[in-house]
Structure formats: structure tokens, C-alpha cells
KOLLUM-575171 format. One record per residue: z, y, x of N, C-alpha, C in turn; residue number from 1. Coordinates in Angstrom, 2 decimals, always signed. Layout:
R      n_zz      n_yy      n_xx     ca_zz     ca_yy     ca_xx      c_zz      c_yy      c_xx     i
R         Z         Y         X         Z         Y         X         Z         Y         X   NUM
...
***
This chain:
R      n_zz      n_yy      n_xx     ca_zz     ca_yy     ca_xx      c_zz      c_yy      c_xx     i
R     +0.04     -1.22     +1.13     +0.06     +0.29     -0.15     -0.11     +1.60     +0.99     1
R     +0.90     +1.12     +1.99     +0.88     +2.26     +2.89     -0.21     +3.23     +3.36     2
R     -0.98     +1.58     +4.13     -2.53     +1.75     +4.38     -3.42     +2.73     +3.40     3
R     -3.64     +1.81     +2.20     -3.74     +2.21     +1.25     -4.29     +3.82     +0.91     4
R     -2.95     +4.41     +0.89     -2.08     +5.39     +0.65     -2.61     +6.48     +1.43     5
R     -2.76     +6.28     +3.16     -3.15     +6.43     +4.33     -4.50     +7.02     +4.16     6
R     -5.19     +5.89     +4.06     -6.51     +6.14     +4.33     -6.95     +6.96     +2.92     7
R     -6.92     +7.32     +1.86     -7.09     +7.62     +0.75     -6.49     +9.50     +1.18     8
R     -4.99     +9.71     +2.06     -5.26    +11.45     +2.60     -6.08    +11.40     +2.88     9
R     -6.53    +10.80     +4.14     -7.19    +10.70     +5.53     -8.38    +11.22     +4.43    10
R     -8.87    +10.31     +3.79    -10.34    +10.41     +3.08    -10.30    +12.43     +2.24    11
R     -9.44    +12.29     +1.85     -9.54    +13.63     +0.44     -9.28    +14.52     +1.93    12
R     -8.66    +14.73     +3.07     -8.65    +15.49     +3.76    -10.03    +16.21     +4.36    13
R    -10.90    +15.05     +4.83    -12.30    +15.23     +5.42    -13.02    +15.55     +4.28    14
R    -12.75    +15.37     +3.15    -13.54    +15.50     +2.25    -12.87    +17.08     +1.62    15
R    -12.32    +17.56     +1.67    -11.78    +19.20     +1.27    -12.02    +20.17     +2.79    16
R    -12.09    +19.16     +3.85    -12.21    +20.24     +5.11    -14.05    +20.45     +5.30    17
R    -14.56    +19.17     +4.89    -16.04    +19.39     +4.90    -17.11    +20.57     +3.69    18
R    -16.22    +20.58     +2.67    -16.09    +21.47     +1.79    -15.80    +22.99     +2.39    19
R    -15.09    +23.13     +2.63    -14.82    +24.57     +3.37    -15.45    +25.03     +4.31    20
R    -16.06    +23.89     +4.89    -17.06    +23.99     +6.36    -18.21    +24.75     +6.00    21
R    -18.41    +23.96     +4.72    -20.37    +24.72     +4.12    -20.26    +25.90     +3.27    22
R    -19.01    +26.41     +2.78    -19.03    +27.24     +2.63    -19.17    +28.41     +2.89    23
R    -19.55    +29.91     +2.64    -20.27    +30.21     +3.52    -20.35    +32.13     +2.42    24
R    -19.77    +33.08     +3.04    -19.94    +34.21     +2.24    -20.95    +34.86     +2.84    25
R    -21.83    +34.46     +3.69    -23.21    +34.97     +3.98    -23.95    +35.08     +2.14    26
R    -25.07    +36.03     +2.81    -26.04    +35.70     +1.21    -27.37    +35.27     +1.47    27
R    -27.54    +34.54     +2.43    -28.99    +33.70     +2.88    -28.04    +32.62     +2.29    28
R    -29.74    +32.46     +1.42    -29.65    +31.18     +0.55    -30.06    +29.67     +1.45    29
R    -30.53    +29.94     +2.10    -30.53    +28.67     +3.60    -29.22    +27.72     +4.18    30
R    -28.82    +26.94     +3.65    -28.29    +26.11     +4.31    -28.37    +25.97     +5.24    31
R    -26.76    +25.85     +6.52    -26.82    +25.77     +7.14    -26.50    +23.95     +7.83    32
R    -27.32    +23.83     +9.11    -27.25    +22.18     +9.10    -25.74    +21.76     +9.89    33
R    -25.56    +22.71    +10.36    -24.20    +22.50    +11.21    -22.63    +23.17    +10.90    34
R    -22.89    +23.77     +9.78    -21.44    +24.66     +9.25    -21.23    +25.64     +9.26    35
R    -22.27    +26.43     +9.96    -21.80    +27.55    +11.05    -22.85    +28.47     +9.91    36
R    -22.85    +29.46     +9.56    -23.80    +30.37     +8.73    -24.52    +31.02     +9.67    37
R    -26.20    +30.89     +8.81    -26.75    +31.35     +9.14    -26.77    +32.66     +9.96    38
R    -27.79    +33.19    +10.54    -27.76    +34.73    +11.41    -29.41    +34.80    +11.69    39
R    -29.48    +36.23    +11.46    -31.14    +36.85    +11.60    -31.68    +36.34    +12.77    40
R    -30.73    +35.84    +14.03    -31.74    +34.83    +15.19    -32.19    +34.03    +15.35    41
R    -31.64    +33.17    +13.74    -32.37    +31.78    +13.84    -34.03    +32.27    +12.91    42
R    -34.66    +31.75    +13.68    -36.38    +31.71    +13.22    -36.59    +30.26    +13.49    43
R    -38.11    +30.35    +12.14    -38.60    +28.88    +12.07    -39.92    +28.84    +12.31    44
R    -40.04    +27.89    +12.28    -41.90    +27.55    +13.11    -43.06    +28.20    +12.48    45
R    -42.66    +28.03    +10.94    -43.34    +28.67     +9.92    -43.70    +29.97     +9.54    46
R    -42.72    +30.88    +10.27    -42.61    +32.09    +10.24    -42.68    +32.92    +11.81    47
R    -42.58    +32.20    +12.60    -42.61    +32.73    +14.01    -43.76    +33.01    +14.45    48
R    -44.67    +34.08    +13.89    -46.14    +34.40    +14.41    -46.14    +34.21    +16.35    49
R    -45.30    +34.35    +16.82    -46.25    +34.25    +18.36    -45.97    +32.60    +18.50    50
R    -44.76    +31.84    +18.06    -44.82    +30.42    +18.49    -46.35    +29.91    +17.33    51
R    -47.04    +30.23    +16.29    -48.46    +29.90    +16.13    -49.18    +30.88    +16.93    52
R    -49.50    +31.70    +17.38    -50.14    +32.45    +18.28    -50.35    +31.23    +19.41    53
R    -49.41    +31.13    +19.75    -49.35    +29.65    +21.13    -50.48    +28.84    +20.76    54
R    -49.94    +28.37    +19.52    -50.46    +27.19    +19.63    -51.96    +27.19    +19.09    55
R    -52.21    +28.36    +18.37    -53.76    +28.94    +18.84    -54.56    +28.95    +20.26    56
R    -53.12    +29.31    +20.76    -54.10    +29.43    +22.15    -53.89    +28.21    +22.48    57
R    -53.51    +27.44    +22.75    -53.21    +25.61    +22.96    -54.51    +24.64    +22.46    58
R    -54.55    +25.60    +21.25    -55.73    +24.53    +20.26    -56.95    +24.93    +20.70    59
R    -57.36    +26.24    +21.57    -58.68    +26.60    +21.73    -58.82    +26.00    +22.58    60
R    -57.58    +26.09    +23.59    -58.15    +25.30    +25.40    -58.09    +24.27    +24.96    61
R    -57.40    +23.59    +24.13    -57.83    +22.10    +24.09    -59.42    +21.89    +24.09    62
R    -59.79    +22.30    +23.37    -61.23    +22.51    +22.98    -62.30    +22.50    +24.36    63
R    -62.05    +23.20    +25.00    -62.31    +22.94    +26.49    -62.12    +21.68    +26.74    64
R    -61.40    +20.64    +26.62    -60.95    +19.36    +27.18    -61.21    +18.21    +26.11    65
R    -62.06    +18.71    +25.26    -62.91    +17.70    +24.06    -61.64    +17.17    +23.58    66
R    -60.81    +17.69    +22.84    -60.03    +16.90    +21.81    -60.46    +15.90    +20.87    67
R    -59.85    +14.77    +20.43    -60.30    +13.92    +19.53    -60.28    +13.99    +18.12    68
R    -59.22    +14.49    +17.62    -58.37    +14.96    +16.51    -58.52    +15.79    +15.89    69
R    -60.05    +15.93    +15.45    -61.02    +17.62    +14.85    -61.29    +17.63    +13.68    70
R    -61.39    +17.94    +12.74    -61.37    +18.42    +11.21    -62.63    +19.62    +10.89    71
R    -63.57    +19.38    +10.73    -64.49    +20.42    +10.19    -63.70    +21.17     +8.72    72
R    -63.34    +22.70     +8.70    -62.49    +23.11     +7.35    -64.04    +24.15     +6.81    73
R    -64.74    +24.34     +7.05    -65.32    +25.43     +6.75    -66.53    +25.43     +7.54    74
R    -68.06    +25.04     +6.80    -69.60    +25.43     +7.30    -70.01    +26.33     +7.45    75
R    -69.76    +27.30     +8.53    -70.10    +28.87     +8.69    -71.92    +29.07     +8.60    76
R    -72.38    +28.59     +9.36    -73.90    +28.65     +9.24    -74.39    +26.64     +9.41    77
R    -75.46    +26.86     +9.30    -75.53    +25.11     +9.67    -75.90    +24.66    +11.15    78
R    -75.10    +25.86    +12.31    -75.24    +26.00    +13.59    -73.64    +25.53    +13.70    79
R    -72.95    +26.66    +13.08    -71.53    +26.97    +13.41    -70.46    +26.53    +12.52    80
R    -69.49    +25.89    +12.85    -68.17    +25.10    +11.93    -66.63    +25.72    +12.56    81
R    -66.42    +25.89    +11.16    -64.27    +26.42    +11.80    -64.25    +25.05    +11.51    82
R    -63.13    +24.64    +12.90    -62.82    +23.39    +12.71    -61.06    +23.59    +13.33    83
R    -60.01    +22.39    +12.64    -58.97    +22.60    +13.43    -58.53    +21.25    +13.75    84
R    -57.24    +20.94    +14.32    -56.82    +20.13    +14.66    -56.46    +19.40    +13.77    85
R    -56.54    +17.68    +14.04    -56.44    +17.33    +13.02    -54.68    +17.03    +12.67    86
R    -54.14    +16.49    +11.45    -52.62    +16.10    +11.54    -51.63    +15.80    +12.80    87
R    -52.43    +15.12    +13.11    -51.77    +14.03    +14.21    -51.81    +15.04    +15.27    88
R    -52.84    +15.00    +16.01    -52.78    +16.17    +17.20    -52.39    +17.56    +17.07    89
R    -52.19    +18.01    +15.96    -51.19    +18.95    +15.09    -49.99    +18.84    +15.81    90
R    -49.69    +17.73    +15.04    -48.40    +17.85    +15.39    -47.71    +17.21    +16.23    91
R    -48.64    +15.88    +17.15    -48.12    +15.97    +18.44    -48.81    +16.80    +19.82    92
R    -49.63    +17.84    +19.45    -49.41    +19.26    +20.60    -49.32    +20.26    +20.05    93
R    -48.41    +20.16    +19.00    -48.43    +22.08    +18.34    -49.41    +22.48    +18.83    94
R    -50.28    +22.45    +17.65    -51.37    +23.03    +17.68    -51.78    +23.24    +16.28    95
R    -51.95    +24.71    +16.22    -52.34    +25.77    +15.12    -53.74    +26.50    +14.57    96
R    -53.98    +26.74    +13.98    -55.27    +27.80    +13.68    -56.84    +26.87    +14.05    97
R    -57.54    +27.89    +13.13    -58.84    +27.25    +12.58    -59.69    +28.20    +14.14    98
R    -60.95    +27.58    +14.82    -61.57    +28.14    +15.91    -62.87    +28.02    +15.57    99
R    -63.71    +28.38    +15.65    -65.13    +28.78    +15.13    -65.52    +28.04    +16.67   100
R    -66.80    +27.21    +15.95    -67.53    +26.31    +17.28    -69.10    +25.78    +16.78   101
R    -69.84    +26.45    +17.77    -71.13    +26.06    +17.64    -72.03    +25.06    +18.36   102
R    -73.12    +24.71    +17.79    -73.99    +23.67    +18.17    -74.16    +24.43    +19.48   103
R    -74.69    +23.52    +20.66    -74.93    +24.09    +21.99    -76.38    +24.30    +21.76   104
R    -76.95    +25.47    +22.43    -78.90    +25.78    +22.24    -79.04    +24.95    +23.26   105
R    -78.77    +24.19    +24.37    -79.49    +23.10    +25.08    -79.34    +21.90    +24.77   106
R    -78.95    +22.05    +23.88    -78.70    +20.40    +22.78    -80.43    +20.25    +22.30   107
R    -81.20    +21.78    +21.90    -82.37    +21.45    +21.60    -82.53    +21.47    +19.60   108
R    -81.40    +21.29    +19.37    -80.88    +21.00    +17.67    -82.42    +22.27    +16.76   109
R    -82.71    +22.67    +16.18    -83.16    +23.74    +15.91    -83.09    +24.01    +13.84   110
R    -82.09    +24.65    +13.73    -81.92    +25.20    +12.16    -82.55    +26.46    +12.05   111
R    -82.84    +26.67    +10.18    -83.36    +27.48     +9.91    -82.00    +29.06    +10.62   112
R    -82.60    +30.15    +10.78    -80.87    +31.18    +11.15    -81.50    +32.20     +9.61   113
R    -80.36    +32.34     +9.35    -79.91    +33.60     +8.39    -81.13    +34.66     +8.25   114
R    -81.83    +34.41     +7.02    -82.71    +35.13     +6.30    -84.00    +34.50     +6.55   115
R    -84.39    +33.33     +6.98    -85.21    +32.49     +7.32    -85.07    +30.95     +6.22   116
R    -86.79    +30.81     +6.32    -86.70    +30.20     +4.97    -85.85    +28.57     +5.65   117
R    -85.52    +28.64     +4.35    -84.79    +26.87     +5.01    -83.51    +27.42     +4.95   118
R    -82.85    +28.12     +5.27    -81.43    +28.77     +5.79    -80.53    +28.33     +4.80   119
R    -80.94    +28.27     +3.24    -80.00    +27.91     +2.07    -79.97    +26.48     +2.06   120
R    -81.19    +25.70     +2.14    -81.05    +24.55     +1.88    -80.44    +23.98     +3.27   121
R    -80.80    +24.30     +4.57    -80.02    +23.78     +5.53    -78.27    +23.86     +5.25   122
R    -77.61    +24.88     +4.92    -76.42    +25.59     +4.98    -75.81    +24.64     +3.66   123
R    -76.58    +24.22     +2.51    -75.85    +23.29     +1.59    -75.96    +22.25     +2.00   124
R    -76.89    +21.73     +2.66    -76.72    +20.19     +3.15    -75.62    +19.80     +4.68   125
R    -75.48    +21.17     +5.37    -74.18    +21.00     +5.97    -72.73    +20.93     +5.46   126
R    -73.16    +21.46     +4.39    -71.53    +21.92     +3.59    -71.41    +20.49     +2.62   127
R    -72.30    +19.68     +1.93    -71.80    +18.96     +1.74    -71.69    +17.49     +2.84   128
R    -72.74    +17.84     +3.95    -71.94    +16.53     +4.75    -70.75    +16.19     +5.41   129
R    -70.47    +17.66     +5.19    -68.88    +17.49     +6.33    -67.48    +17.63     +4.99   130
R    -68.50    +18.34     +3.88    -67.37    +17.32     +3.01    -66.79    +16.64     +2.57   131
R    -67.97    +15.55     +2.76    -67.73    +13.78     +2.42    -67.34    +13.18     +3.48   132
R    -67.15    +14.17     +4.80    -66.90    +13.51     +6.16    -66.49    +14.52     +7.18   133
R    -65.13    +15.48     +7.30    -65.06    +16.44     +7.78    -64.59    +16.33     +9.42   134
R    -64.14    +14.59     +9.78    -63.92    +14.72    +10.87    -65.00    +13.75    +11.29   135
R    -66.53    +13.68    +11.40    -67.66    +12.99    +12.07    -67.87    +14.52    +12.56   136
R    -67.90    +14.60    +13.55    -68.05    +15.19    +14.82    -66.57    +15.27    +15.74   137
R    -67.48    +15.89    +17.09    -67.30    +15.83    +18.35    -66.87    +17.08    +18.85   138
R    -66.67    +17.71    +20.16    -66.38    +18.79    +20.75    -66.89    +18.00    +22.05   139
R    -67.67    +18.65    +22.67    -67.94    +17.75    +24.04    -68.69    +19.40    +25.10   140
R    -67.22    +19.80    +26.40    -67.62    +20.71    +26.62    -67.72    +22.00    +26.32   141
R    -67.04    +21.74    +25.11    -66.46    +23.04    +24.57    -68.02    +23.25    +22.90   142
R    -68.68    +22.19    +22.85    -69.84    +22.90    +22.19    -69.29    +21.58    +20.62   143
R    -70.09    +22.36    +19.64    -69.61    +21.01    +19.00    -71.13    +20.02    +18.97   144
R    -70.99    +18.68    +18.79    -72.09    +17.84    +18.47    -71.05    +16.97    +17.30   145
R    -72.49    +16.18    +16.47    -72.41    +15.40    +15.91    -73.69    +14.72    +15.34   146
R    -73.68    +13.35    +16.74    -74.94    +12.44    +16.38    -75.77    +12.53    +14.97   147
R    -74.25    +11.51    +14.09    -74.76    +11.29    +12.91    -75.26    +12.76    +11.91   148
R    -74.45    +13.74    +12.38    -74.60    +14.76    +11.23    -76.44    +15.57    +11.53   149
R    -76.51    +15.64    +13.03    -78.11    +15.53    +13.81    -79.06    +14.46    +12.71   150
R    -78.82    +13.36    +12.71    -80.08    +12.42    +12.41    -79.96    +13.04    +11.14   151
R    -78.86    +12.73    +10.40    -79.29    +12.99     +8.88    -79.85    +14.22     +8.72   152
R    -79.48    +15.40     +8.98    -79.55    +16.71     +8.81    -81.47    +16.55     +9.08   153
R    -81.84    +15.83    +10.29    -83.45    +15.57    +10.50    -83.79    +14.91     +9.91   154
R    -83.28    +13.67     +9.52    -84.17    +12.65     +8.16    -84.70    +13.54     +7.43   155
R    -83.47    +14.61     +6.50    -84.09    +15.31     +5.57    -84.91    +16.23     +5.26   156
R    -85.29    +16.67     +6.83    -85.91    +17.88     +7.21    -85.53    +18.68     +6.58   157
R    -84.47    +18.90     +7.81    -83.82    +20.05     +7.51    -83.27    +20.72     +8.85   158
R    -83.57    +20.44     +9.89    -83.52    +20.19    +11.04    -84.37    +19.23    +11.88   159
R    -84.65    +19.85    +13.15    -85.22    +18.84    +14.42    -84.71    +19.24    +15.45   160
R    -85.43    +18.17    +16.32    -84.96    +18.53    +17.59    -86.06    +18.79    +18.53   161
R    -86.02    +19.81    +19.56    -87.23    +20.58    +19.66    -87.23    +19.27    +21.10   162
R    -87.10    +17.95    +21.47    -87.43    +16.85    +22.15    -86.40    +17.01    +23.65   163
R    -85.24    +17.95    +22.89    -84.46    +18.15    +23.82    -83.22    +16.94    +24.13   164
R    -83.73    +16.34    +22.52    -82.65    +15.33    +21.83    -83.54    +14.20    +21.64   165
R    -83.76    +13.84    +22.51    -85.11    +12.64    +22.05    -84.83    +11.49    +21.18   166
R    -83.82    +10.88    +21.50    -83.62    +10.06    +20.04    -83.12    +10.66    +18.70   167
R    -83.45    +11.92    +18.34    -83.85    +12.26    +17.45    -85.68    +12.54    +16.60   168
R    -86.24    +11.71    +17.45    -87.72    +11.87    +17.32    -88.17    +10.99    +16.13   169
R    -87.97     +9.93    +16.21    -88.23     +8.93    +15.22    -87.85     +9.75    +13.53   170
R    -86.38    +10.05    +12.98    -86.54    +11.05    +11.82    -87.25    +11.68    +11.86   171
R    -86.93    +12.70    +13.07    -88.34    +14.24    +12.79    -89.66    +13.29    +12.33   172
R    -89.99    +12.79    +12.67    -91.80    +12.09    +12.93    -91.60    +11.94    +11.33   173
R    -90.54    +11.20    +10.66    -90.88    +10.68     +9.34    -90.89    +11.64     +8.25   174
R    -89.59    +12.48     +8.91    -89.45    +13.55     +7.90    -90.92    +14.59     +7.92   175
R    -91.60    +14.86     +8.87    -92.51    +15.38     +8.97    -94.09    +14.69     +7.95   176
R    -93.40    +13.19     +8.70    -95.29    +12.67     +7.77    -94.58    +12.79     +6.24   177
R    -93.50    +13.00     +5.62    -93.23    +12.64     +4.52    -93.02    +13.70     +3.91   178
R    -93.27    +15.18     +4.83    -93.20    +16.19     +4.36    -91.66    +16.64     +3.83   179
R    -90.72    +15.95     +4.00    -89.19    +16.09     +3.28    -88.64    +17.56     +3.74   180
R    -88.07    +17.61     +2.96    -87.70    +19.06     +2.66    -87.92    +20.40     +3.37   181
R    -87.33    +20.71     +4.68    -88.42    +22.28     +5.38    -89.64    +22.03     +5.83   182
R    -90.07    +20.08     +5.80    -91.41    +20.06     +6.05    -92.37    +20.87     +5.37   183
R    -92.08    +20.83     +4.15    -92.99    +20.83     +2.71    -92.32    +22.63     +2.55   184
R    -91.58    +22.85     +2.25    -90.96    +23.76     +1.92    -91.27    +25.57     +2.80   185
R    -91.10    +25.00     +3.81    -91.49    +26.61     +4.93    -92.77    +26.23     +5.82   186
R    -93.73    +27.18     +5.41    -94.80    +26.80     +6.87    -94.22    +26.87     +7.68   187
R    -95.07    +26.40     +8.55    -94.44    +26.81    +10.09    -93.08    +25.88    +10.83   188
R    -92.51    +24.95     +9.50    -91.58    +24.61    +10.02    -91.05    +23.48    +11.14   189
R    -91.02    +23.98    +12.65    -91.18    +23.15    +13.31    -92.08    +22.87    +14.65   190
R    -92.78    +24.18    +14.45    -94.00    +24.21    +15.61    -93.19    +25.26    +16.33   191
***
């Protein structure tokens, strides 16, 4: 009996001490995890702008090192994409932010520019393609690349290779012969 009464007394003391430790006169509604009232010095990563800026800088620097976990957030034009780190990479590497990245001119992938015939069709195709699979891309030497996207756009007649990317010659010839996409819509496309 004495043991049970003593245990109950200790338990009651602990509970009361715990309740009084979490009671605070601080007007901050954010609960404290250590029983100490929150102060203005405490900041969270979600509101600390300098932490976000560092994360953006880290992510931008990582693009030159070819990170693997990247997603297309928005297609800005048929050659330029707004990308961000995928969830796993963002968490593991403390990445944040969205960075525009383009297809290198050195690849020889040709798409219509703003104001040219077929631009709207090429843009709509790119948006649909990456809406279905925003991870179907890579960064190589700081440039956007996606062989599957290049192939699909070429096969649809909405882009072509100027022979620097010779593996796209088959879908280019097929699209041209079939008068697919811009081969029919835009006189002089591919010349």
C-alpha cells in the first residue's frame, strides 16, 4: 500500500510540475518544445529569408554538377524550363527555389522562337509533355536535356535536329515525310 501511495504521489507531482512548466504568460501562441517561452530570437526555416536564399544558391550551384532529382515546374518556352529540386533532393541537400534552365544551342535542337510560325503549337506540346512527366529530364553541364522529349517533339514535327544530334534523324525524316506538325503548318520549317 505504501508503495502504491508513494508512486501516486510522485506521479501527481510530475504531472503538476509538467503543467506549470508549459504554462506561459507569453502571448506567442506557438508552443514551446522545451518548456521555455518562445522569444523573438527563435526563427523557423519557413520564414527565414536568408536560409531560403542560401538554399536557392546551393540549388543553382548544384545544377552545374548535374543533380539527378529535378522536376520541371513550368515550361517557359519550348527551350526554357523552370525547374526545382525533387522532394528527396531538396530535403537531403537543403535545396529550395526554382531556376530557369535552357536547352543548349550546341545540341542543335531547333524549336520555333516567340513570334515564329509554330511557336504556340510547340509550346503547348512541351507543356503537355512535362505535365505528364515532370521528371523526364536531366541537367548536363548546366544545360537542360531530355532525349525522350527531343525525340517526341521531333516525331510530332514540332522540333528537329540540325544534325548535331544525329540520333534524331529518323524521327525527323518520318515527320517530314508525313508532313506532321510544323512540316505542314509552317513553310520553310526545317530549312
